[in-house]
VOZALO-640699 format. One line per 8 residues: number of its first residue (from 1); for each residue x, y, z of N, C-alpha, C. Coordinates in steps of 0.001 Angstrom, whole numbers. Layout:
BEGIN
NUM) X,Y,Z,X,Y,Z,X,Y,Z ~ ...;
//
This chain:
BEGIN
1) 7124,33387,66595,6160,32507,65920,6691,32134,64555 ~ 6624,30851,64271,7113,30395,62987,6205,30891,61874 ~ 6835,31151,60749,6057,31466,59557,5609,30151,58930 ~ 4352,30075,58651,3778,28836,58137,3362,29036,56685 ~ 3732,28080,55864,3326,28087,54457,2311,26964,54247 ~ 1186,27299,53683,145,26306,53425,-23,26102,51928 ~ -98,24856,51549,-423,24516,50170,-1796,23842,50194 ~ -2766,24501,49593,-4134,23991,49629,-4492,23333,48303;
9) -5148,22208,48381,-5593,21473,47197,-7089,21186,47320 ~ -7788,21317,46226,-9200,20947,46182,-9324,19572,45559 ~ -10013,18697,46255,-10223,17364,45706,-11213,17443,44557 ~ -10983,16596,43569,-11892,16550,42425,-13081,15643,42670 ~ -13210,15095,43866,-14318,14190,44181,-15381,14933,44975 ~ -16584,14982,44437,-17704,15583,45145,-18409,14488,45928 ~ -18776,14772,47155,-19481,13790,47974,-20931,13732,47506 ~ -21266,12679,46764,-22566,12631,46111,-23588,11750,46814;
17) -23199,11042,47869,-24163,10167,48534,-25312,10999,49075 ~ -26478,10795,48559,-27668,11562,48953,-27479,13057,48714 ~ -26625,13445,47809,-26352,14844,47461,-26081,15675,48718 ~ -24997,15414,49482,-24717,16201,50692,-24262,17607,50324 ~ -24461,18538,51245,-24034,19913,51036,-22574,20060,51477 ~ -21647,19528,50690,-20218,19588,51045,-19385,19160,49857 ~ -18096,19569,49856,-17132,19030,48902,-15780,18920,49608 ~ -14972,17978,49137,-13705,17680,49804,-12655,18768,49566;
25) -11829,18933,50587,-10751,19937,50536,-9511,19323,51180 ~ -8350,19453,50543,-7083,18955,51080,-6044,20070,51085 ~ -5174,20024,52097,-4111,21024,52188,-2836,20438,52778 ~ -1715,21127,52571,-427,20747,53154,113,21957,53911 ~ 415,21762,55190,981,22842,56013,2503,22686,56045 ~ 3235,23725,55623,4707,23719,55622,5209,25002,56274 ~ 6438,24935,56783,7058,26160,57278,7736,26865,56119 ~ 8383,28021,56416,8993,28800,55342,10149,28086,54669;
33) 10689,27102,55329,11784,26329,54734,11260,25197,53856 ~ 9944,25047,53809,9347,24003,52997,9169,22701,53716 ~ 9471,22681,54998,9315,21452,55759,7858,21291,56195 ~ 7290,20095,56032,5902,19892,56439,5743,19953,57941 ~ 4619,20487,58387,4273,20517,59804,3596,19192,60130 ~ 4413,18203,60472,3902,16853,60691,3247,16729,62052 ~ 2125,16000,62069,1418,15688,63312,1191,16932,64168 ~ 671,17982,63531,484,19279,64174,-1010,19573,64297;
41) -1432,20019,65500,-2817,20450,65694,-2937,21882,65216 ~ -3836,22100,64241,-4023,23441,63683,-5524,23749,63602 ~ -5807,25012,63323,-7182,25459,63124,-7260,26138,61760 ~ -8268,25753,60971,-8415,26292,59616,-9766,26991,59507 ~ -9732,28197,58916,-10974,28924,58644,-11124,29057,57127 ~ -12299,28652,56612,-12580,28700,55175,-13783,29601,54926 ~ -13665,30436,53901,-14762,31341,53540,-14990,31266,52034 ~ -16256,31213,51636,-16614,31254,50211,-17075,32664,49901;
49) -16415,33275,48908,-16647,34669,48560,-17335,34775,47203 ~ -18072,35846,47040,-18670,36191,45749,-18001,37469,45268 ~ -17507,37448,44031,-16766,38601,43511,-17496,39184,42314 ~ -17761,40482,42384,-18366,41212,41278,-17565,42488,41081 ~ -16808,42534,39993,-15903,43660,39786,-14776,43608,40794 ~ -14610,44682,41565,-13571,44725,42603,-14136,44433,43987 ~ -15427,44145,44066,-16070,43912,45354,-16153,42413,45655 ~ -15803,42060,46893,-15899,40687,47357,-16809,40633,48583;
57) -17737,39654,48574,-18700,39499,49661,-18605,38085,50208 ~ -18537,37967,51535,-18498,36646,52157,-19905,36053,52144 ~ -20055,34922,51440,-21334,34223,51399,-21471,33223,52535 ~ -20333,32624,52908,-20363,31573,53919,-18974,31436,54526 ~ -18927,31180,55854,-17637,31018,56531,-17778,29949,57609 ~ -16716,29105,57764,-16721,28044,58770,-15300,27793,59247 ~ -15171,27070,60362,-13849,26743,60905,-13756,25258,61211 ~ -12499,24727,61226,-12232,23318,61507,-11037,23211,62450;
65) -11132,22381,63451,-9992,22002,64290,-9547,20607,63864 ~ -8244,20452,63514,-7801,19174,62976,-6302,18989,63205 ~ -5819,17814,62841,-4389,17492,62972,-3844,17079,61616 ~ -2615,17485,61319,-1952,17050,60095,-1383,15655,60306 ~ -1037,14970,59203,-396,13659,59330,1122,13824,59293 ~ 1841,12711,59138,3298,12769,59174,3892,13547,58008 ~ 3061,13811,56977,3539,14585,55824,3023,16026,55836 ~ 2322,16389,56873,1747,17726,56957,418,17860,56240;
73) -110,16728,55768,-1380,16748,55026,-2577,16796,55974 ~ -3603,17456,55528,-4891,17419,56232,-6015,17455,55183 ~ -7168,16950,55557,-8335,16936,54665,-9576,17267,55473 ~ -10518,17934,54819,-11761,18304,55502,-12875,18483,54466 ~ -14123,18348,54889,-15252,18602,53988,-15731,20048,54135 ~ -15640,20818,53076,-16135,22191,53109,-17660,22137,53149 ~ -18234,22800,54133,-19675,22766,54329,-20074,22008,55571 ~ -19094,21310,56229,-19390,20514,57409,-18698,21046,58666;
81) -18081,22222,58583,-17382,22776,59734,-18303,23529,60671 ~ -17688,24169,61670,-18444,25004,62603,-18779,26314,61903 ~ -20061,26594,61733,-20496,27748,60953,-20177,29041,61687 ~ -19539,29956,60958,-19264,31291,61491,-20322,32266,60990 ~ -20632,32197,59689,-21660,33073,59115,-22214,32430,57845 ~ -23470,32797,57521,-24096,32303,56299,-24521,30843,56399 ~ -25041,30320,55283,-25402,28901,55183,-24837,28347,53885 ~ -24286,27153,53971,-23705,26543,52782,-24801,26215,51755;
89) -25957,25741,52234,-27047,25383,51330,-27628,26596,50623 ~ -27435,27788,51208,-27996,28994,50616,-27148,29605,49523 ~ -25987,29030,49225,-25118,29575,48177,-25728,29286,46809 ~ -25878,30314,45990,-26372,30148,44621,-25163,30015,43707 ~ -24861,28791,43320,-23646,28534,42551,-23769,28955,41091 ~ -24999,29082,40592,-25175,29287,39154,-25420,30737,38757 ~ -25295,31687,39696,-25487,33073,39272,-24245,33570,38532 ~ -24276,34826,38116,-23227,35339,37228,-21943,35732,37954;
97) -21932,35750,39281,-20737,36209,39996,-19711,35098,40136 ~ -18434,35510,40210,-17350,34547,40412,-17343,34108,41869 ~ -17030,32829,42085,-16937,32287,43438,-15467,31998,43759 ~ -15045,32388,45010,-13674,32187,45456,-13669,31485,46804 ~ -12549,30827,47111,-12369,30174,48406,-11190,30833,49121 ~ -11464,31396,50309,-10425,32022,51126,-10059,31061,52259 ~ -8756,30710,52364,-8269,29754,53366,-7348,30471,54354 ~ -7596,30262,55656,-6774,30876,56706,-6387,29797,57718;
105) -5187,29972,58373,-4701,28969,59317,-4256,29616,60619 ~ -4568,28944,61707,-4072,29311,63042,-3283,28106,63546 ~ -1912,28151,63450,-1116,26961,63778,-900,26737,65274 ~ -1079,27782,66103,-725,27623,67518,-1736,28261,68462 ~ -2921,28645,67952,-3949,29223,68811,-3784,30696,69050 ~ -2870,31366,68353,-2634,32794,68544,-3274,33643,67447 ~ -4189,33072,66691,-4862,33834,65644,-4473,33354,64253 ~ -5313,33706,63299,-5067,33314,61912,-3984,34211,61329;
113) -2895,33580,60919,-1724,34344,60491,-1464,34266,58995 ~ -2176,33401,58301,-1898,33231,56877,-3211,32990,56151 ~ -3370,33652,55023,-4574,33404,54224,-4235,33370,52743 ~ -4968,32529,52043,-4807,32377,50596,-6200,32380,49972 ~ -6378,33145,48881,-7661,33185,48165,-7463,32672,46742 ~ -8316,31743,46325,-8208,31170,44978,-9603,30986,44385 ~ -9645,30961,43046,-10931,30772,42359,-11436,29341,42536 ~ -12751,29225,42703,-13381,27905,42692,-13683,27520,41246;
121) -13365,26294,40927,-13586,25830,39566,-14860,24972,39488 ~ -14823,23897,38715,-16054,23177,38358,-16674,22375,39485 ~ -15861,21779,40368,-16383,20764,41279,-17549,21254,42131 ~ -17455,22372,42809,-18572,22792,43651,-19853,23040,42869 ~ -19699,23442,41622,-20889,23762,40851,-21723,22523,40528 ~ -21147,21339,40727,-21933,20120,40520,-23095,20045,41492 ~ -23012,20780,42587,-24110,20782,43553,-25388,21358,42961 ~ -25260,22198,41943,-26451,22784,41347,-27288,21746,40627;
129) -26695,20560,40355,-27465,19497,39703,-28589,18994,40589 ~ -28541,19310,41872,-29600,18869,42777,-30963,19408,42358 ~ -30977,20550,41700,-32245,21164,41333,-33010,20357,40312 ~ -32370,19416,39616,-33099,18632,38625,-33810,17448,39257 ~ -33680,17276,40577,-34326,16135,41211,-35820,16334,41392 ~ -36282,17576,41388,-37684,17819,41685,-38588,17304,40582 ~ -39682,16654,40955,-40619,16126,39975,-41557,17200,39460 ~ -41460,18417,40005,-42349,19491,39598,-41821,20281,38413;
137) -40623,19962,37941,-40090,20679,36793,-40840,20281,35530 ~ -40990,21223,34624,-41738,20986,33401,-40924,21410,32191 ~ -41078,20658,31105,-40518,21033,29820,-41585,21794,29055 ~ -41213,22950,28520,-42161,23803,27817,-41605,24096,26435 ~ -42398,23801,25390,-42001,24085,24018,-42849,25227,23503 ~ -42212,26363,23236,-42881,27533,22690,-42217,27856,21360 ~ -42881,27479,20275,-42242,27617,18975,-41064,26676,18877 ~ -39889,27240,18650,-38663,26437,18586,-37838,26548,19862;
145) -38399,27158,20917,-37669,27354,22164,-38119,26317,23187 ~ -37189,25454,23629,-37464,24429,24628,-36911,24895,25963 ~ -37770,24980,26977,-37375,25487,28288,-37716,24471,29358 ~ -36949,24503,30458,-37237,23701,31633,-37438,24651,32798 ~ -38498,24419,33559,-38768,25297,34684,-37615,25247,35670 ~ -37296,26406,36260,-36170,26556,37183,-34842,26253,36493 ~ -34816,26415,35174,-33591,26106,34436,-33453,26977,33203 ~ -32684,26497,32249,-32368,27264,31062,-33282,26899,29903;
153) -33069,27581,28766,-33817,27337,27544,-32853,26999,26420 ~ -33340,26225,25471,-32538,25834,24320,-33309,26187,23059 ~ -32646,26885,22132,-33248,27230,20855,-33049,26069,19886 ~ -34140,25489,19426,-34081,24327,18541,-34126,24700,17065 ~ -34006,25989,16771,-34115,26422,15379,-33100,25740,14486 ~ -31878,25566,15010,-30832,24955,14190,-31148,23504,13870 ~ -31891,22853,14763,-32235,21450,14536,-33468,21311,13662 ~ -34427,22222,13851,-35670,22146,13098,-35518,22824,11751;
161) -35248,24122,11801,-35012,24877,10578,-36117,24667,9561 ~ -35734,24703,8303,-36684,24493,7222,-36749,23039,6781 ~ -35988,22173,7478,-35958,20771,7083,-37052,19945,7751 ~ -37766,20537,8710,-38808,19784,9398,-39970,19498,8453 ~ -40477,18272,8526,-41615,17888,7702,-42937,18187,8400 ~ -42864,18607,9666,-44070,18861,10450,-44239,20353,10684 ~ -45475,20807,10676,-45793,22207,10913,-46524,22328,12241 ~ -46037,23222,13103,-46636,23430,14416,-47582,24621,14339;
169) -48875,24382,14575,-49868,25444,14556,-50586,25491,15890 ~ -51486,26454,16030,-52243,26574,17276,-53193,25396,17479 ~ -53455,24638,16416,-54345,23482,16519,-53590,22185,16756 ~ -52271,22188,16626,-51475,20975,16774,-50387,20938,15720 ~ -49912,19735,15398,-48901,19587,14364,-49506,18838,13189 ~ -49047,19151,11985,-49565,18469,10810,-48461,18270,9795 ~ -48686,17321,8914,-47721,16976,7871,-48481,16795,6568 ~ -48086,17514,5547,-48811,17457,4279,-47907,17066,3122;
177) -46706,16548,3426,-45740,16276,2369,-45817,14898,1760 ~ -46631,13986,2309,-46665,12639,1755,-47226,11645,2743 ~ -46758,10413,2648,-47285,9321,3460,-46612,9276,4833 ~ -47333,8734,5823,-46837,8629,7192,-46912,7168,7621 ~ -45841,6702,8253,-45801,5316,8713,-45306,5270,10144 ~ -45913,4399,10951,-45474,4140,12318,-45195,2649,12435 ~ -43965,2312,12779,-43596,913,12914,-43197,254,11617 ~ -43045,1037,10549,-42673,481,9253,-41669,1415,8600;
185) -40457,933,8364,-39415,1775,7780,-39709,2132,6331 ~ -40367,1249,5615,-40638,1468,4200,-42080,1910,4033 ~ -42293,3212,3839,-43648,3730,3689,-44264,3236,2393 ~ -43464,3157,1331,-43978,2701,42,-44199,3851,-909 ~ -43900,3623,-2170,-44048,4665,-3187,-45033,4253,-4264 ~ -45527,3025,-4206,-46466,2567,-5223,-47779,3328,-5108 ~ -48522,3473,-6229,-49796,4208,-6174,-50762,3656,-5137 ~ -50692,2344,-4864,-51620,1753,-3907,-51146,1788,-2473;
193) -49971,2381,-2204,-49446,2423,-838,-50349,3276,49 ~ -50449,2906,1323,-51336,3604,2250,-50751,4958,2639 ~ -51619,5954,2811,-51169,7266,3250,-50810,7248,4727 ~ -51474,6386,5489,-51109,6213,6892,-51011,4721,7164 ~ -49858,4293,7681,-49612,2866,7899,-49129,2677,9333 ~ -49913,1953,10117,-49549,1612,11489,-49252,123,11527 ~ -48004,-228,11835,-47582,-1627,11746,-46953,-2073,13052 ~ -47379,-3260,13521,-46798,-3826,14732,-47100,-5311,14769;
201) -46136,-6104,15227,-46360,-7529,15433,-46751,-7710,16891 ~ -48048,-7715,17155,-48519,-7739,18534,-49385,-8947,18825 ~ -49224,-9501,20004,-50056,-10604,20481,-50541,-10250,21882 ~ -51612,-10925,22307,-52136,-10660,23647,-52557,-9214,23798 ~ -52112,-8580,24876,-52466,-7182,25137,-51885,-6245,24093 ~ -50827,-6676,23380,-50195,-5829,22375,-50995,-5783,21078 ~ -52113,-6502,21002,-52924,-6476,19790,-53655,-5152,19631 ~ -53803,-4400,20691,-54518,-3130,20629,-53637,-2105,19929;
209) -53941,-1811,18676,-53060,-1001,17843,-53287,499,18019 ~ -54504,902,18288,-54779,2331,18373,-55956,2555,19304 ~ -55924,3635,20050,-56983,3961,21005,-57557,5328,20679 ~ -58871,5395,20548,-59587,6665,20444,-60414,6784,21711 ~ -60087,7739,22565,-60686,7805,23898,-61272,9185,24158 ~ -62537,9214,24518,-63205,10438,24925,-63491,10326,26418 ~ -62840,11140,27240,-62969,11009,28690,-64077,11899,29257 ~ -64900,12471,28380,-66014,13287,28854,-67081,12413,29496;
217) -67685,12898,30591,-68780,12200,31253,-70131,12814,30904 ~ -70165,13657,29875,-71431,14240,29457,-72365,13152,28943 ~ -73672,13405,29043,-74647,12378,28678,-74523,11975,27221 ~ -74222,12942,26342,-74161,12633,24916,-72741,12376,24429 ~ -71823,12050,25350,-70428,11821,24956,-70313,10554,24124 ~ -69529,10632,23065,-69217,9439,22290,-67836,9594,21681 ~ -67269,8478,21254,-65982,8465,20564,-66191,7746,19244 ~ -65654,8307,18169,-65953,7721,16870,-64817,7935,15889;
225) -64838,7115,14856,-63953,7244,13711,-64823,7491,12491 ~ -64397,8389,11615,-65165,8691,10420,-64271,8554,9196 ~ -64755,7822,8206,-64058,7665,6936,-64932,8293,5867 ~ -64400,9272,5135,-65185,9980,4135,-64560,9832,2758 ~ -65405,9963,1747,-64952,9967,357,-65771,11000,-396 ~ -65110,11778,-1268,-65794,12823,-2001,-65778,14133,-1247 ~ -66299,15183,-1887,-66366,16507,-1272,-67751,17093,-1491 ~ -68130,17987,-573,-69395,18689,-714,-70578,17745,-812;
233) -71469,18021,-1803,-72654,17182,-1981,-72306,15812,-2543 ~ -71073,15636,-2989,-70637,14354,-3546,-69958,13476,-2504 ~ -70042,13852,-1232,-69326,13118,-188,-70230,12106,502 ~ -69626,11010,904,-70268,9996,1729,-69324,9635,2858 ~ -69863,9068,3918,-69002,8720,5034,-69495,7471,5741 ~ -68541,6796,6366,-68811,5662,7249,-68413,6092,8648 ~ -69363,5990,9574,-69170,6485,10933,-69203,5294,11881 ~ -68116,5064,12610,-68037,3967,13573,-67751,4559,14944;
241) -68632,4302,15913,-68416,4906,17223,-69179,4190,18315 ~ -68987,4680,19532,-69699,4157,20692,-70029,5316,21615 ~ -71032,5139,22450,-71510,6210,23318,-71261,5881,24780 ~ -71376,6906,25611,-71210,6717,27049,-72393,5938,27616 ~ -72205,5380,28814,-73272,4588,29428,-74458,5444,29855 ~ -74238,6747,30043,-75362,7605,30387,-76295,7771,29193 ~ -75772,7555,27981,-76590,7660,26769,-77261,6325,26461 ~ -76487,5219,26546,-77014,3859,26433,-76594,3114,27694;
249) -77427,3139,28755,-77005,2660,30084,-76496,1229,30119 ~ -77075,344,29306,-76726,-1068,29415,-75648,-1509,28434 ~ -75168,-596,27610,-74145,-965,26634,-72814,-1165,27339 ~ -72220,-2303,27141,-70913,-2600,27740,-69810,-2376,26720 ~ -69798,-3159,25650,-68858,-2948,24552,-69543,-3330,23250 ~ -69047,-2810,22150,-69569,-3172,20841,-68419,-3213,19856 ~ -68522,-4105,18880,-67448,-4292,17920,-68017,-4363,16510 ~ -67275,-3860,15575,-67528,-4072,14161,-66229,-4602,13599;
257) -66207,-5869,13205,-64939,-6475,12824,-65162,-7620,11863 ~ -64066,-8095,11266,-64134,-9271,10417,-63946,-10498,11288 ~ -64929,-11397,11270,-64855,-12610,12075,-63973,-13636,11389 ~ -64232,-13900,10128,-63372,-14758,9322,-63166,-14064,7984 ~ -62364,-14657,7136,-62046,-14031,5861,-63318,-13732,5069 ~ -63432,-12515,4587,-64523,-12063,3735,-65880,-12116,4431 ~ -65891,-12073,5768,-67142,-12022,6518,-67082,-10860,7500 ~ -68174,-10136,7580,-68243,-8990,8479,-69078,-9357,9691;
265) -68545,-9109,10873,-69254,-9488,12087,-69625,-8295,12935 ~ -70823,-8325,13513,-71269,-7340,14480,-71373,-8036,15830 ~ -70731,-7488,16828,-70758,-8092,18157,-71174,-7027,19163 ~ -72159,-7336,19999,-72561,-6414,21059,-72502,-7132,22397 ~ -71952,-6443,23392,-71918,-6957,24765,-72725,-5995,25630 ~ -73666,-6517,26396,-74478,-5678,27272,-74362,-6176,28703 ~ -74462,-5233,29650,-74450,-5613,31054,-75631,-6540,31363 ~ -76785,-6277,30729,-77970,-7128,30857,-78154,-7836,29522;
273) -78155,-9175,29533,-78165,-9939,28279,-79347,-9567,27392 ~ -80521,-9379,27993,-81718,-9097,27201,-81651,-7742,26508 ~ -80705,-6891,26906,-80553,-5579,26283,-79535,-5596,25147 ~ -78919,-6744,24902,-77954,-6847,23808,-78711,-6911,22490 ~ -78420,-6014,21578,-79157,-5966,20317,-78361,-5195,19273 ~ -78774,-5357,18030,-78237,-4577,16917,-79396,-3796,16326 ~ -79269,-2487,16264,-80345,-1628,15775,-79887,-860,14544 ~ -80838,-585,13662,-80573,178,12452,-81445,1431,12483;
281) -80804,2590,12311,-81489,3874,12410,-81390,4623,11082 ~ -82306,5549,10896,-82189,6548,9840,-82304,7918,10491 ~ -81668,8915,9859,-81690,10269,10415,-81443,11252,9293 ~ -81718,12516,9578,-81437,13567,8615,-79950,13879,8613 ~ -79533,14778,7767,-78125,15154,7677,-77628,15741,8986 ~ -78522,16423,9733,-78133,17044,11003,-77972,16013,12118 ~ -78489,14802,11905,-78382,13724,12887,-78979,14154,14228 ~ -80089,14901,14161,-80695,15388,15397,-81713,14375,15921;
289) -82137,14595,17174,-83013,13637,17847,-84354,13443,17136 ~ -85052,14512,16667,-86360,14281,16037,-86282,13402,14795 ~ -85202,13498,14029,-85111,12735,12786,-84522,11347,12984 ~ -83977,11080,14160,-83343,9789,14422,-84415,8751,14747 ~ -84602,7798,13849,-85653,6801,14019,-85069,5402,13877 ~ -85432,4512,14823,-85010,3119,14726,-85954,2391,13776 ~ -85387,1806,12712,-86197,1162,11684,-86194,-363,11781 ~ -85121,-929,12298,-85026,-2388,12353,-84174,-2773,13552;
297) -84537,-3905,14181,-83812,-4345,15367,-83725,-5872,15387 ~ -82525,-6363,15753,-82351,-7783,16039,-82038,-7911,17515 ~ -82880,-8675,18245,-82681,-8777,19679,-81726,-9915,20023 ~ -81525,-10143,21310,-80535,-11112,21765,-80935,-12551,21466 ~ -82233,-12789,21118,-82700,-14130,20769,-82585,-14408,19276 ~ -82194,-13393,18509,-82106,-13560,17062,-83380,-13202,16342 ~ -84385,-12653,17044,-85617,-12202,16406,-85371,-10874,15713 ~ -85820,-10773,14460,-85611,-9565,13665,-86934,-8839,13502;
305) -86960,-7583,13926,-88168,-6786,13812,-87991,-5657,12824 ~ -88962,-5503,11904,-88980,-4397,10953,-90222,-3579,11254 ~ -90023,-2317,11618,-91150,-1485,12010,-91589,-1716,13433 ~ -90885,-2542,14170,-91192,-2801,15579,-89890,-3009,16341 ~ -89862,-2574,17599,-88665,-2758,18425,-88854,-3888,19431 ~ -89993,-4610,19304,-90246,-5749,20203,-90591,-6985,19378 ~ -89677,-7491,18576,-89984,-8669,17759,-90150,-9909,18632 ~ -91160,-10743,18281,-91408,-11974,19035,-91247,-13208,18160;
313) -90997,-13018,16863,-90750,-14116,15943,-89423,-13863,15233 ~ -88939,-14896,14516,-87671,-14742,13813,-87734,-13621,12787 ~ -88932,-13369,12213,-89164,-12191,11386,-90494,-11605,11798 ~ -90462,-10395,12337,-91664,-9731,12839,-91778,-8394,12129 ~ -92823,-8265,11260,-92983,-7070,10440,-94240,-6339,10866 ~ -94110,-5053,11172,-95255,-4204,11488,-95511,-3320,10271 ~ -96435,-3759,9401,-96709,-3056,8158,-96979,-4043,7041 ~ -97237,-3527,5861,-97546,-4371,4723,-96284,-5028,4188;
321) -96465,-6251,3678,-95358,-7015,3112,-95682,-7333,1662 ~ -94725,-7091,785,-94897,-7416,-626,-93864,-8463,-1019 ~ -94361,-9581,-1610,-93475,-10632,-2086,-93654,-10722,-3591 ~ -92622,-10383,-4343,-92733,-10325,-5792,-92586,-11694,-6453 ~ -91841,-12580,-5897,-91640,-13899,-6495,-91706,-14943,-5393 ~ -92809,-15696,-5384,-92996,-16682,-4330,-93149,-18078,-4912 ~ -92647,-18281,-6137,-92741,-19598,-6772,-91974,-20617,-5954 ~ -92544,-21831,-5879,-91947,-22890,-5084,-91539,-24041,-5985;
329) -90388,-24555,-5750,-89893,-25691,-6523,-90229,-26989,-5788 ~ -91546,-27242,-5657,-92011,-28446,-4959,-93127,-29086,-5775 ~ -93364,-30373,-5575,-94375,-31100,-6357,-95762,-30967,-5782 ~ -95889,-30835,-4472,-97211,-30720,-3853,-97608,-29270,-3719 ~ -98913,-29005,-3767,-99416,-27640,-3686,-99419,-27157,-2244 ~ -98982,-25896,-2041,-98962,-25283,-717,-99736,-23975,-764 ~ -100312,-23612,346,-101045,-22360,461,-100446,-21555,1604 ~ -100206,-20228,1344,-99663,-19324,2361,-100795,-18883,3269;
337) -100666,-19130,4570,-101726,-18806,5517,-101138,-18046,6697 ~ -101993,-17399,7477,-101593,-16680,8686,-102563,-17019,9796 ~ -102030,-17143,11034,-102916,-17429,12158,-103451,-16135,12745 ~ -104162,-16231,13873,-104810,-15062,14467,-103817,-14017,14950 ~ -102584,-14430,15239,-101580,-13473,15713,-100758,-12889,14578 ~ -101032,-13324,13328,-100298,-12800,12188,-99097,-13612,11794 ~ -98874,-14754,12444,-97744,-15602,12100,-98044,-16313,10788 ~ -97137,-16205,9808,-97332,-16741,8463,-96697,-18109,8357;
345) -97365,-18990,7591,-96810,-20307,7332,-97422,-20912,6086 ~ -96950,-22086,5665,-97479,-22808,4515,-98331,-23982,4998 ~ -99352,-24301,4212,-100200,-25440,4539,-100514,-26213,3259 ~ -100556,-27534,3355,-100854,-28381,2200,-102287,-28129,1744 ~ -102478,-27898,433,-103804,-27571,-90,-104794,-28696,114 ~ -104337,-29919,187,-105258,-31057,328,-105855,-31161,1711 ~ -105335,-30380,2649,-105840,-30468,4020,-107012,-29549,4265 ~ -107364,-28708,3284,-108474,-27791,3484,-109801,-28508,3251;
353) -110889,-28020,3863,-112211,-28614,3729,-112412,-29721,4744 ~ -113648,-30349,4693,-113940,-31432,5634,-113639,-32765,4967 ~ -112987,-33611,5631,-112646,-34911,5075,-111537,-34793,4056 ~ -111371,-35861,3305,-110315,-35866,2300,-110794,-35201,1025 ~ -109904,-34692,224,-110251,-34004,-1009,-110717,-35002,-2067 ~ -111798,-34617,-2865,-112307,-35447,-3957,-111612,-35140,-5271 ~ -110771,-34173,-5271,-110092,-33747,-6492,-108735,-34420,-6572 ~ -108341,-34685,-7789,-107057,-35329,-8048,-106162,-34340,-8785;
361) -104923,-34183,-8289,-103936,-33282,-8910,-102852,-34160,-9521 ~ -102791,-34143,-10881,-101764,-34953,-11537,-100538,-34138,-11921 ~ -100426,-32913,-11411,-99293,-32046,-11714,-99570,-31087,-12842 ~ -100559,-31415,-13735,-100911,-30524,-14846,-102312,-29941,-14687 ~ -103188,-30673,-13989,-104581,-30249,-13831,-105165,-30948,-12619 ~ -106359,-30492,-12241,-107112,-31203,-11213,-108419,-31708,-11841 ~ -108925,-32841,-11373,-110157,-33402,-11939,-110871,-34256,-10903 ~ -112214,-34517,-11239,-113077,-35333,-10375,-113792,-36324,-11287;
369) -113677,-37617,-11009,-114197,-38638,-11937,-115245,-39557,-11320 ~ -115740,-39219,-10127,-116635,-40140,-9431,-118111,-39774,-9560 ~ -118466,-38636,-10130,-119876,-38271,-10216,-120051,-36877,-10757 ~ -121244,-36304,-10451,-121562,-34965,-10937,-120894,-33903,-10077 ~ -120788,-32713,-10689,-120242,-31539,-10003,-121322,-30477,-9977 ~ -121676,-30006,-8799,-122705,-28987,-8644,-122069,-27771,-7993 ~ -122294,-26601,-8591,-121774,-25341,-8055,-122965,-24451,-7755 ~ -123054,-23929,-6552,-124133,-23021,-6181,-125288,-23696,-5507;
377) -125256,-25007,-5323,-126358,-25698,-4672,-125815,-26961,-4022 ~ -126242,-27222,-2794,-125782,-28406,-2086,-126743,-29560,-2366 ~ -126266,-30594,-3000,-127131,-31721,-3365,-127288,-32663,-2195 ~ -128580,-33005,-1909,-128857,-33965,-842,-129267,-35318,-1405 ~ -129543,-35335,-2719,-129921,-36589,-3382,-129525,-36498,-4846 ~ -129821,-37564,-5554,-129469,-37555,-6972,-130258,-36469,-7676 ~ -129610,-35564,-8363,-130322,-34453,-9001,-131258,-34956,-10109 ~ -132335,-34177,-10362,-133334,-34539,-11369,-132823,-34296,-12775;
385) -131776,-33525,-12866,-131243,-33207,-14190,-130221,-34269,-14573 ~ -130743,-35397,-14995,-129857,-36507,-15348,-128980,-36140,-16527 ~ -127845,-36746,-16520,-126861,-36604,-17585,-126245,-35206,-17669 ~ -126488,-34389,-16666,-125829,-33074,-16619,-124702,-33180,-15599 ~ -123503,-33452,-16079,-122380,-33727,-15189,-121928,-32480,-14423 ~ -122181,-31265,-14988,-121816,-30011,-14303,-123043,-29138,-14246 ~ -123492,-28799,-13058,-124669,-27953,-12877,-124266,-26736,-12051 ~ -124565,-25570,-12562,-124262,-24311,-11868,-125573,-23638,-11550;
393) -125844,-23425,-10290,-127068,-22778,-9841,-126709,-21371,-9409 ~ -127277,-20378,-10108,-126955,-18979,-9805,-127960,-18338,-8895 ~ -128982,-19061,-8423,-129996,-18491,-7548,-129403,-18145,-6192;
//
């Protein structure tokens, strides 16, 4: 039997199409004189070993029947042969043990007569990258340690160190060193510069600059923004928010915004038009239900009610009304009157009484020049008290 010399080469190309469980292997079969075994049918057995100390364990073994070319070359995919033992997919490439490849040849069917064992280098280990395909992996940040499930951890201390401007606490992250800007490279150093600046050139759907969202379905759920000034008993606040539909069933959307320059607009959208309204409430500091009282309401028709939630006129007041200055810049006299339903209006003073008025108003005084004036008695004929132009009867 001829002595056969094999020169084995590992291809640097990993078969990556759909991440197959295999890698390329090439070899050259030569005799002891160095002559290639051209166009020769041979059998090759390959085994992947795990080495720990002086102990070697066969993890996987397979065989291939093949032919060399005119130069004695042959090529095969490791992992695609006839399995002798183990599974190629079950090999853990990333554990701490060294991996080796044992190659054996049977040139004439009389048994494997030559074997070579060599260390496996980087190429097969690329198969371990398959583990990053799973969508179930998670990134976990615990302090300065960043970990990936089913993978390794990275200590970020060198990157964060004492130079970080943000502090990570059990409540979240915070920054207390100065101003914060998003979308603006120049935060500003002037005394009037904003402590928080959100900047974006947005149109259409991009106009929505910030979202405050409460996903609770509780009846009293609401989302709000609060702006405060002062501390303790010296503090005041502006509260802008909206409630869930279970709290205000017909509320669709509401806005507080500037409609045009230097004008403030209130906009309410309701699922039912007649339920669209603007209401003004007062409450105690606790903002509890007993103290929460609606004091004024403007309905969808523009009727304003004070002391009533069902206004039927443009101004509907339930209670006493005080008018401190009701002077009119008009030449004719007017009288403030109310009808049976309480609707207030003005009426010309000359329209009161039966018939036309006998009095003349010259703007400075009123007078009567056609006859006598009697107060306290209705005259049916010429009075007996001649030459008494003014008669007052107190009976």
